[in-house]
C-alpha angles and dihedrals in degrees: 000000000000114000093250093177093060102035125128093217115130120254094207129049115283135182113245124195110253092218091062093051097051097035095096094051104021089229122088091204094053091047091050091047093055093044090051092051091052092045088056090051092050092046090054092049093049092046093050092048093047094049089047090053094044092047088064087066096044120124117199105211128150092213119084089201092069095062110123137173117264112202095202090055090047091051091048092053092046092052093053090046089059096051120104113269119260094250090054091051091048092050091050092049087049092051091048091048092242098131118089115215138159135194109239093188090071090051092053093051093049094043 
């Protein structure tokens, strides 16, 4: 998984040069498709990690009256809320040439 805690990905919305995005593929739509698939992977990884950490604090009571605030659980949630969004992480990986991709169309033609 991407080291999301040490990523240079921006937390806020930023403008990115379109030419830098489509440079590796020569096609902006193909580049966006690859980035969006990677963002979905990152989102799944983050969600799994967060749920595992929150599950450590879970209490399984039948009574709704016994719900209480757990400070550690709140801190974990706040930490994940402050991280860059999955799409920002994916774009950062793309710009740093850290995403492996291949064009299966070319393989079909050659095969």
